[in-house]
C-alpha positions as CSV (number, residue, x, y, z in Angstrom):
1,X,110.7,75.8,-40.9
2,X,112.7,72.8,-39.7
3,X,111.1,70.6,-37.0
4,X,112.8,70.6,-33.7
5,X,114.0,67.0,-34.1
6,X,115.7,67.9,-37.4
7,X,117.5,70.8,-35.8
8,X,118.6,68.6,-32.9
9,X,120.0,66.1,-35.4
10,X,121.8,68.9,-37.2
11,X,123.2,70.3,-34.0
12,X,124.4,66.8,-33.0
13,X,126.0,66.4,-36.5
14,X,127.8,69.7,-36.2
15,X,129.2,68.7,-32.8
16,X,130.4,65.3,-34.1
17,X,131.8,66.4,-37.4
18,X,132.8,70.0,-37.3
19,X,133.3,71.1,-33.6
20,X,137.0,71.2,-32.7
21,X,137.0,73.1,-29.4
22,X,137.6,69.9,-27.5
23,X,140.6,68.8,-29.6
24,X,142.8,71.9,-30.0
25,X,143.8,75.1,-28.1
26,X,141.2,77.9,-28.3
27,X,140.8,80.4,-25.5
28,X,144.5,80.9,-24.7
29,X,146.5,83.8,-23.2
30,X,148.5,84.3,-26.4
31,X,145.3,84.5,-28.5
32,X,143.8,87.1,-26.1
33,X,147.0,89.1,-26.1
34,X,147.3,89.1,-29.9
35,X,143.6,90.1,-30.3
36,X,143.9,92.8,-27.7
37,X,147.0,94.3,-29.3
38,X,145.4,94.4,-32.8
39,X,142.2,95.7,-31.3
40,X,143.9,98.6,-29.7
41,X,145.5,99.7,-33.0
42,X,142.3,99.1,-35.0
43,X,140.0,100.9,-32.6
44,X,142.3,103.9,-32.3
45,X,142.5,104.2,-36.1
46,X,138.8,103.7,-36.5
47,X,138.0,106.7,-34.3
48,X,140.3,108.8,-36.4
49,X,138.8,107.5,-39.7
50,X,135.3,107.8,-38.4
51,X,135.6,111.4,-37.4
52,X,137.3,112.2,-40.7
53,X,134.9,110.3,-43.1
54,X,131.9,109.0,-41.1
55,X,133.0,105.4,-42.0
56,X,133.6,102.9,-39.3
57,X,134.6,99.2,-40.0
58,X,135.2,96.3,-37.8
59,X,137.4,94.6,-40.3
60,X,137.2,90.9,-39.3
61,X,139.3,89.7,-42.2
62,X,141.9,92.4,-41.7
63,X,141.9,91.5,-38.0
64,X,142.4,87.8,-38.8
65,X,145.4,88.4,-41.0
66,X,147.1,90.7,-38.4
67,X,146.3,88.3,-35.6
68,X,147.8,85.5,-37.6
69,X,151.0,87.4,-38.1
70,X,151.3,88.4,-34.5
71,X,150.6,84.8,-33.2
72,X,153.5,83.6,-35.4
73,X,155.9,85.8,-33.4
74,X,155.2,83.6,-30.4
75,X,157.4,81.1,-32.1
76,X,155.0,78.3,-31.2
77,X,152.3,76.5,-33.1
78,X,148.9,78.0,-32.8
79,X,145.5,76.7,-33.9
80,X,142.8,77.8,-36.2
81,X,140.6,78.4,-33.2
82,X,143.2,80.5,-31.4
83,X,143.3,82.7,-34.5
84,X,139.5,82.9,-34.4
85,X,139.5,83.9,-30.8
86,X,142.1,86.6,-31.5
87,X,140.1,88.1,-34.3
88,X,136.9,87.9,-32.2
89,X,138.6,90.1,-29.6
90,X,139.9,92.5,-32.2
91,X,136.6,92.9,-34.1
92,X,134.7,93.4,-30.9
93,X,137.2,96.1,-29.8
94,X,136.6,97.9,-33.1
95,X,132.8,97.8,-33.0
96,X,132.3,100.9,-30.8
97,X,130.8,102.9,-33.6
98,X,128.8,105.5,-31.6
99,X,132.1,107.1,-30.6
100,X,132.1,108.8,-34.0
101,X,128.3,109.6,-34.1
102,X,126.6,110.0,-30.8
103,X,129.6,111.5,-28.9
104,X,130.4,114.2,-31.4
105,X,126.7,115.0,-31.7
106,X,126.6,115.6,-28.0
107,X,129.6,118.0,-28.2
108,X,128.1,119.8,-31.2
109,X,124.9,120.3,-29.3
110,X,126.8,121.8,-26.4
111,X,126.8,118.9,-23.9
112,X,129.9,117.8,-22.2
113,X,130.4,114.8,-20.0
114,X,133.4,113.4,-18.1
115,X,135.2,110.4,-19.6
116,X,134.1,108.1,-16.8
117,X,130.4,108.9,-17.3
118,X,130.6,108.1,-21.0
119,X,132.7,105.0,-20.2
120,X,130.1,103.5,-18.0
121,X,127.3,104.2,-20.4
122,X,129.2,103.0,-23.5
123,X,130.4,99.8,-21.8
124,X,126.9,98.9,-20.5
125,X,125.2,99.5,-23.8
126,X,127.9,97.5,-25.6
127,X,127.4,94.6,-23.2
128,X,123.7,94.7,-23.9
129,X,124.5,94.3,-27.6
130,X,126.5,91.2,-26.9
131,X,123.8,89.8,-24.8
132,X,121.1,90.4,-27.5
133,X,123.1,88.3,-29.9
134,X,123.3,85.2,-27.7
135,X,119.7,83.9,-28.1
136,X,119.7,84.7,-31.8
137,X,122.7,82.5,-32.7
138,X,121.0,79.1,-33.2
139,X,118.1,80.3,-35.3
140,X,120.1,82.7,-37.4
141,X,123.2,80.7,-38.0
142,X,122.3,77.0,-37.4
143,X,118.7,76.8,-38.5
144,X,118.2,79.5,-41.2
145,X,122.0,79.5,-42.1
146,X,122.0,83.2,-42.9
147,X,125.2,83.8,-45.0
148,X,126.8,86.6,-42.9
149,X,129.2,87.2,-45.9
150,X,132.0,88.8,-43.9
151,X,131.9,86.1,-41.3
152,X,132.0,83.4,-43.9
153,X,134.9,85.1,-45.8
154,X,136.8,85.5,-42.5
155,X,136.5,81.7,-41.8
156,X,137.7,81.0,-45.4
157,X,140.7,83.4,-44.8
158,X,141.7,81.8,-41.5
159,X,141.4,78.3,-43.1
160,X,143.5,79.3,-46.1
161,X,146.2,81.0,-43.9
162,X,146.6,77.8,-41.8
163,X,146.5,75.6,-44.8
164,X,149.4,77.4,-46.4
165,X,151.4,80.0,-44.4
166,X,153.2,81.3,-47.5
167,X,150.1,83.0,-48.8
168,X,149.4,84.6,-45.4
169,X,153.0,86.0,-45.3
170,X,152.6,87.5,-48.8
171,X,149.4,89.2,-47.8
172,X,151.1,90.5,-44.6
173,X,153.9,91.9,-46.7
174,X,151.5,93.7,-49.0
175,X,149.7,95.1,-46.0
176,X,152.9,96.1,-44.3
177,X,154.4,97.7,-47.4
178,X,151.3,99.8,-48.2
179,X,151.0,100.8,-44.5
180,X,154.6,102.0,-44.4
181,X,154.3,103.9,-47.7
182,X,151.1,105.6,-46.4
183,X,152.8,106.4,-43.1
184,X,155.8,108.0,-44.8
185,X,153.6,110.0,-47.1
186,X,151.5,111.3,-44.2
187,X,154.5,112.1,-42.1
188,X,155.9,114.4,-44.9
189,X,152.4,115.8,-45.3
190,X,151.6,116.6,-41.7
191,X,154.8,116.5,-39.7
192,X,158.4,117.8,-40.1
193,X,159.4,118.6,-42.8
194,X,155.9,119.2,-44.3
195,X,156.9,119.0,-48.0
196,X,153.7,117.4,-49.4
197,X,150.5,119.6,-49.6
198,X,147.6,118.4,-47.6
199,X,145.0,119.7,-50.1
200,X,145.1,121.0,-53.7
201,X,142.2,123.2,-54.6
202,X,141.3,122.9,-58.3
203,X,141.3,126.1,-60.4
204,X,137.9,127.3,-61.5
205,X,134.6,128.9,-60.6
206,X,130.9,127.9,-60.6
207,X,128.4,130.7,-61.1
208,X,131.1,133.2,-60.0
209,X,132.0,131.3,-56.8
210,X,135.5,130.1,-56.6
211,X,136.4,126.4,-56.0
212,X,138.4,127.5,-53.0
213,X,135.2,128.8,-51.4
214,X,133.3,125.6,-52.2
215,X,136.3,123.5,-51.2
216,X,136.4,121.6,-54.5
217,X,139.8,119.9,-54.9
218,X,141.8,116.9,-53.8
219,X,142.8,116.0,-50.3
220,X,146.0,114.0,-50.6
221,X,145.2,111.2,-48.4
222,X,146.2,107.5,-48.7
223,X,143.3,106.8,-46.3
224,X,140.7,108.2,-48.6
225,X,142.1,106.4,-51.6
226,X,142.1,103.1,-49.6
227,X,138.5,103.7,-48.5
228,X,137.6,104.1,-52.2
229,X,139.3,100.8,-53.1
230,X,137.2,99.0,-50.5
231,X,133.8,100.5,-51.0
232,X,133.6,99.8,-54.7
233,X,132.3,101.7,-57.7
234,X,128.6,102.0,-56.8
235,X,129.3,103.8,-53.5
236,X,132.2,105.7,-55.0
237,X,130.0,107.1,-57.8
238,X,127.2,107.8,-55.3
239,X,129.6,109.9,-53.1
240,X,130.7,111.8,-56.2
241,X,127.1,112.5,-57.2
242,X,126.3,113.8,-53.7
243,X,129.4,116.0,-53.7
244,X,128.5,117.4,-57.1
245,X,124.9,118.0,-56.1
246,X,125.8,119.8,-52.8
247,X,128.9,121.8,-53.8
248,X,128.6,122.1,-57.5
249,X,124.9,122.8,-57.8
250,X,123.0,123.5,-54.5
251,X,125.8,125.6,-53.0
252,X,126.1,128.2,-55.8
253,X,122.3,128.3,-56.3
254,X,121.7,129.0,-52.6
255,X,124.4,131.7,-52.4
256,X,123.4,133.5,-55.6
257,X,119.7,133.4,-54.6
258,X,120.5,135.0,-51.2
259,X,119.2,132.0,-49.2
260,X,122.8,131.6,-47.8
261,X,124.6,134.7,-46.8
262,X,128.2,133.5,-47.3
263,X,129.8,131.3,-49.9
264,X,131.7,129.0,-47.4
265,X,131.7,125.3,-46.6
266,X,130.1,125.7,-43.1
267,X,127.4,128.0,-44.4
268,X,126.5,125.7,-47.3
269,X,126.8,122.6,-45.1
270,X,124.4,124.0,-42.5
271,X,121.7,124.0,-45.3
272,X,122.6,120.8,-47.3
273,X,122.8,118.7,-44.1
274,X,119.0,118.8,-43.8
275,X,118.1,117.2,-47.2
276,X,121.0,114.8,-46.6
277,X,119.7,113.7,-43.2
278,X,116.2,113.4,-44.6
279,X,117.5,111.2,-47.4
280,X,119.5,108.9,-45.0
281,X,116.7,108.6,-42.5
282,X,114.1,107.9,-45.2
283,X,116.4,105.3,-46.7
284,X,116.9,103.5,-43.4
285,X,113.3,103.4,-42.5
286,X,112.2,102.4,-46.0
287,X,114.7,99.5,-45.8
288,X,113.1,98.4,-42.6
289,X,109.6,98.6,-44.0
290,X,110.7,96.5,-47.0
291,X,111.9,93.9,-44.6
292,X,108.9,94.0,-42.4
293,X,108.7,90.2,-42.2
294,X,112.0,90.2,-40.3
295,X,110.2,91.3,-37.1
296,X,107.9,88.3,-37.1
297,X,110.8,85.9,-38.0
298,X,112.8,87.4,-35.1
299,X,110.2,86.7,-32.5
300,X,109.7,83.1,-33.9
301,X,113.4,82.7,-33.6
302,X,113.4,83.7,-29.9
303,X,110.5,81.4,-29.2
304,X,112.2,78.3,-30.6
305,X,115.7,79.1,-29.2
306,X,117.0,76.5,-26.8
307,X,119.2,77.6,-23.9
308,X,120.2,74.0,-23.1
309,X,123.8,74.1,-22.0
310,X,124.2,70.5,-21.1
311,X,126.9,70.1,-23.8
312,X,128.9,73.0,-22.3
313,X,129.2,74.8,-25.6
314,X,126.5,77.5,-25.2
315,X,126.8,80.6,-23.1
316,X,125.0,79.7,-19.8
317,X,121.4,81.0,-19.6
318,X,121.6,81.8,-15.9
319,X,124.7,83.9,-16.4
320,X,123.1,85.6,-19.5
321,X,120.0,86.5,-17.5
322,X,122.0,87.9,-14.5
323,X,124.2,90.1,-16.7
324,X,121.1,91.3,-18.7
325,X,119.4,92.3,-15.5
326,X,122.5,94.0,-14.0
327,X,123.1,95.9,-17.3
328,X,119.4,97.0,-17.4
329,X,119.6,98.3,-13.8
330,X,122.9,100.1,-14.4
331,X,121.7,101.7,-17.6
332,X,118.5,102.9,-16.1
333,X,120.4,104.5,-13.2
334,X,123.1,106.2,-15.3
335,X,120.6,107.4,-17.9
336,X,118.7,109.1,-15.1
337,X,121.7,110.4,-13.1
338,X,124.0,111.4,-15.9
339,X,121.6,112.3,-18.7
340,X,118.4,113.3,-16.7
341,X,116.3,110.7,-18.6
342,X,113.5,109.2,-16.6
343,X,113.8,105.5,-15.7
344,X,110.5,104.5,-17.3
345,X,111.8,105.9,-20.7
346,X,115.0,103.8,-20.5
347,X,112.9,100.7,-19.6
348,X,111.0,101.3,-22.8
349,X,114.1,102.0,-24.8
350,X,115.7,98.7,-23.9
351,X,113.1,96.4,-25.5
352,X,112.9,98.8,-28.5
353,X,116.6,98.5,-28.9
354,X,116.4,94.7,-28.7
355,X,113.7,94.6,-31.5
356,X,115.7,97.0,-33.7
357,X,119.0,95.2,-33.0
358,X,117.4,91.8,-33.9
359,X,116.3,93.3,-37.2
360,X,119.8,94.8,-37.7
361,X,121.4,91.4,-37.1
362,X,119.1,89.7,-39.6
363,X,119.7,92.4,-42.2
364,X,123.5,92.1,-41.6
365,X,123.2,88.3,-42.0
366,X,121.4,88.6,-45.3
367,X,123.1,91.6,-46.9
368,X,126.4,92.2,-45.0
369,X,125.2,95.7,-44.2
370,X,124.6,96.5,-40.5
371,X,122.0,99.3,-40.4
372,X,123.1,100.5,-37.0
373,X,122.7,104.2,-38.0
374,X,119.1,103.8,-39.1
375,X,118.3,101.9,-36.0
376,X,119.6,104.8,-33.9
377,X,117.7,107.3,-36.0
378,X,114.5,105.3,-35.5
379,X,115.0,105.4,-31.8
380,X,115.8,109.1,-31.9
381,X,112.4,109.7,-33.4
382,X,110.8,107.5,-30.7
383,X,112.5,109.4,-28.0
384,X,111.4,112.7,-29.6
385,X,107.9,111.5,-29.0
386,X,108.5,110.2,-25.5
387,X,110.5,113.1,-24.3
388,X,109.6,116.1,-26.4
389,X,111.9,119.1,-26.1
390,X,114.8,117.1,-24.7
391,X,117.7,117.0,-27.2
392,X,120.0,115.0,-25.1
393,X,117.4,112.3,-24.5
394,X,116.8,111.5,-28.1
395,X,120.6,111.5,-28.9
396,X,121.5,109.2,-26.0
397,X,118.4,107.1,-26.6
398,X,119.2,106.6,-30.2
399,X,122.8,105.8,-29.2
400,X,121.5,102.8,-27.2
401,X,120.0,101.1,-30.3
402,X,122.9,102.1,-32.6
403,X,125.5,100.6,-30.3
404,X,123.6,97.4,-29.4
405,X,123.2,96.9,-33.2
406,X,126.9,97.5,-33.7
407,X,128.0,95.0,-31.0
408,X,125.4,92.4,-31.8
409,X,126.0,92.5,-35.5
410,X,129.8,92.2,-35.0
411,X,129.3,89.3,-32.6
412,X,127.0,87.4,-35.0
413,X,129.5,87.7,-37.8
414,X,132.2,86.3,-35.5
415,X,129.9,83.5,-34.4
416,X,129.3,82.6,-38.0
417,X,133.1,82.4,-38.5
418,X,133.3,80.2,-35.4
419,X,130.5,78.0,-36.5
420,X,132.2,77.3,-39.8
421,X,135.6,76.7,-38.0
422,X,134.1,74.5,-35.3
423,X,134.7,77.0,-32.4
424,X,133.0,77.1,-29.0
425,X,130.2,79.8,-28.9
426,X,130.6,80.2,-25.1
427,X,134.3,81.0,-25.4
428,X,133.7,83.4,-28.3
429,X,131.1,85.3,-26.1
430,X,133.7,85.7,-23.4
431,X,136.2,87.0,-26.0
432,X,133.5,89.4,-27.3
433,X,133.1,90.8,-23.8
434,X,136.8,91.3,-23.4
435,X,137.1,93.0,-26.8
436,X,134.3,95.4,-25.9
437,X,136.1,96.4,-22.7
438,X,139.4,96.9,-24.7
439,X,137.6,98.9,-27.4
440,X,135.9,101.2,-24.9
441,X,139.1,101.8,-23.0
442,X,140.9,102.8,-26.2
443,X,138.1,104.7,-28.0
444,X,137.4,107.3,-25.4
445,X,140.9,108.6,-24.8
446,X,141.6,108.8,-28.5
447,X,138.3,110.6,-29.1
448,X,138.9,113.2,-26.3
449,X,142.5,113.7,-27.5
450,X,141.4,114.2,-31.1
451,X,138.6,116.6,-30.2
452,X,140.9,118.6,-27.9
453,X,143.5,118.9,-30.6
454,X,141.3,119.7,-33.6
455,X,138.1,121.7,-33.9
456,X,135.2,119.3,-34.2
457,X,133.0,119.9,-37.3
458,X,135.5,121.7,-39.4
459,X,137.5,120.4,-42.4
460,X,140.1,118.8,-40.3
461,X,137.6,116.8,-38.2
462,X,134.2,117.1,-40.0
463,X,132.5,114.2,-38.0
464,X,129.7,113.8,-40.6
465,X,127.9,111.2,-38.5
466,X,127.8,113.6,-35.6
467,X,126.4,116.3,-37.8
468,X,123.6,114.0,-38.9
469,X,122.7,112.9,-35.4
470,X,122.8,116.5,-33.9
471,X,120.8,117.8,-36.8
472,X,118.0,115.3,-36.4
473,X,118.0,115.9,-32.7
474,X,117.5,119.7,-33.2
475,X,114.6,119.1,-35.5
476,X,113.0,116.7,-33.1
477,X,113.5,119.1,-30.2
478,X,112.9,122.5,-31.6
479,X,110.6,121.8,-34.5
480,X,110.8,123.4,-38.0
481,X,111.7,126.8,-36.6
482,X,115.3,125.4,-36.2
483,X,115.6,124.9,-39.9
484,X,117.4,127.3,-42.3
485,X,115.4,129.3,-44.7
486,X,113.6,127.2,-47.4
487,X,115.3,124.0,-46.2
488,X,111.9,122.3,-45.8
489,X,111.9,122.0,-49.6
490,X,115.2,120.2,-49.5
491,X,113.9,117.9,-46.7
492,X,110.9,116.9,-48.7
493,X,113.1,116.2,-51.7
494,X,115.5,114.3,-49.6
495,X,112.7,112.1,-48.1
496,X,111.4,111.3,-51.6
497,X,114.9,110.6,-53.0
498,X,115.7,108.3,-50.0
499,X,112.5,106.3,-50.4
500,X,112.7,106.0,-54.2
501,X,116.4,105.1,-54.3
502,X,116.1,102.5,-51.6
503,X,113.1,100.9,-53.3
504,X,115.1,101.0,-56.6
505,X,118.0,99.4,-54.8
506,X,116.0,96.2,-54.2
507,X,115.4,95.6,-57.9
508,X,117.6,93.9,-60.5
509,X,119.0,97.3,-61.3
510,X,120.7,97.6,-57.9
511,X,124.2,98.2,-59.3
512,X,122.9,101.1,-61.4
513,X,121.0,102.8,-58.6
514,X,123.0,105.3,-56.5
515,X,123.2,104.7,-52.7
516,X,121.1,107.3,-50.8
517,X,123.4,106.8,-47.8
518,X,126.4,107.6,-50.0
519,X,124.8,110.6,-51.5
520,X,123.7,111.9,-48.1
521,X,127.2,111.6,-46.5
522,X,128.7,113.5,-49.5
523,X,126.3,116.3,-48.9
524,X,127.7,116.8,-45.4
525,X,131.4,116.3,-45.9
526,X,133.7,118.7,-47.7
527,X,134.0,118.0,-51.4
528,X,137.8,117.7,-51.3
529,X,137.4,114.3,-49.7
530,X,135.5,112.6,-52.4
531,X,137.8,112.9,-55.4
532,X,140.4,110.6,-53.8
533,X,137.7,108.3,-52.6
534,X,136.1,108.2,-56.1
535,X,139.6,107.7,-57.7
536,X,140.2,104.8,-55.3
537,X,137.0,103.1,-56.3
538,X,137.9,103.5,-59.9
539,X,141.4,102.2,-59.3
540,X,139.7,99.1,-57.8
541,X,137.7,98.6,-61.0
542,X,140.7,98.9,-63.2
543,X,143.0,96.6,-61.1
544,X,140.3,94.0,-60.8
545,X,139.8,94.0,-64.5
546,X,143.5,93.8,-65.4
547,X,144.8,91.6,-62.6
548,X,141.7,89.7,-61.4
549,X,143.6,87.0,-59.4
550,X,146.1,89.4,-57.8
551,X,143.2,91.7,-56.9
552,X,141.3,88.9,-55.3
553,X,144.3,87.9,-53.2
554,X,145.7,91.2,-52.2
555,X,143.0,93.9,-52.5
556,X,142.0,93.7,-48.8
557,X,145.6,94.0,-47.4
558,X,146.6,96.7,-49.9
559,X,143.6,98.9,-49.1
560,X,143.7,98.1,-45.4
561,X,147.3,99.0,-45.2
562,X,146.7,102.4,-46.8
563,X,143.9,103.1,-44.3
564,X,145.8,101.8,-41.2
565,X,149.1,103.4,-42.2
566,X,147.6,106.9,-42.3
567,X,145.4,106.4,-39.3
568,X,148.2,105.1,-37.1
569,X,150.8,107.7,-38.0
570,X,148.2,110.5,-37.8
571,X,147.5,109.5,-34.1
572,X,151.3,109.5,-33.5
573,X,151.7,112.9,-35.0
574,X,148.7,114.2,-33.0
575,X,150.3,112.9,-29.8
576,X,153.6,114.6,-30.7
577,X,151.9,117.8,-31.4
578,X,149.8,117.8,-28.2
579,X,153.0,117.2,-26.2
580,X,154.9,120.1,-27.9
581,X,157.4,118.0,-29.7
582,X,156.7,120.1,-32.9
């Protein structure tokens, strides 16, 4: 560990050699507007993508490119730091991940709340996540210099765009072209005239059960193909393994043995979700255990953190403490009034969420994976013990840790970008708060519009993350009598697989070990989703092999355009349908 004097010298050196917040525009109106506009689009598309696939990405690099292109339309020069503030607002707006997990879980369990109730809860919890990140910045970024790969890559992208605008324009054209092509494709698939099939079921049977009953086929979706291009071959193959296991093996066996009465996706899913949830929970907890030293390091980090704001760069400690106290009070009240959770339980949940969020931040800094879901599941289990028999309590309680992990992890990635670019941490924190407000305001109307237009939990809107959360909540509330026949065997197998695969993933053979999270998700979603995702991951391998430099330059805008194009046009089509246009 570095002595305090060494750190102070390093901090002084950073201010003198890298800090640029006092020499160029940073927290400007045009930067905030650009970030807000992109954040609205990205958050809206994220809700759609998340409810369709269970995937939810902040996309800081994607945000930085779009913000760069929008800032150019102001026809005035803009700085690297303005671009950074804009992408900070955008990524913060897109980090409200519990909208596709906790909220659908509550609906699936039969709970309904008004939009204003969820708005207050979600905004308060997200603010807590931002606050949790503030005291961790110096230790994580400046002392230990954790890599935060996405944040580092975002800084490099912004630097490259401002060093040569021609490259940025080319990336923007690729993103725009792929987005337009995806939008046109989806329009003729879902709107008028609908001349492209949404799904093609493959011909064939398994053990006498038709592929149409098992939903084995191809969903013609640019979004799924783009997702496959981004996630890479390991996750793509893992998803295919999970789909094959659930729908090609387990489903037919369960039906033919009489354990499941009907050969249909919902019936099979209601059984396979249990080993899938067990596998994902076991993988998340095992990952935490393997990183047990992170807890001690986190507390040492807090002990050494300085809140000295004499240089005017850090977020003021007094303001930090006031907002923390206010958020704690508000959360305790709304948890009690809206969700009938005793105040003492919330007061326990808040420090638990801080501990788990701190670990999530460090894990994200080291691996570029934010384990927000496992943090939430861990808290769900804790609430199951503190409030036995209360389903809503463990879902909402888990949502606190999941969302604080989402917000804090996103902010730390942005702060890493800012550190490398010479940005002002205090101004980035303000931008993060603004982004969270924008994201919450966008996410909830889109969520309620989607769930009122489509049936939650079916093939159109499967909400796999919601299925996982609601399933775990039922087990914690009702015990093993809530489980389908013989599913305890699957749960034990899932637990073992989750532990073994996670342990194997820490070895030198990581690339050859399937992802337990990927396998688990594929055992919940319809099989028709995973052929295009798998094909997208394989296309990424081929393109990277044949055109390595082109792929390095344009893979992100190409894949992001496919995803954003379908997500945006799908929301437009949904609005047109809901208003009776067609």
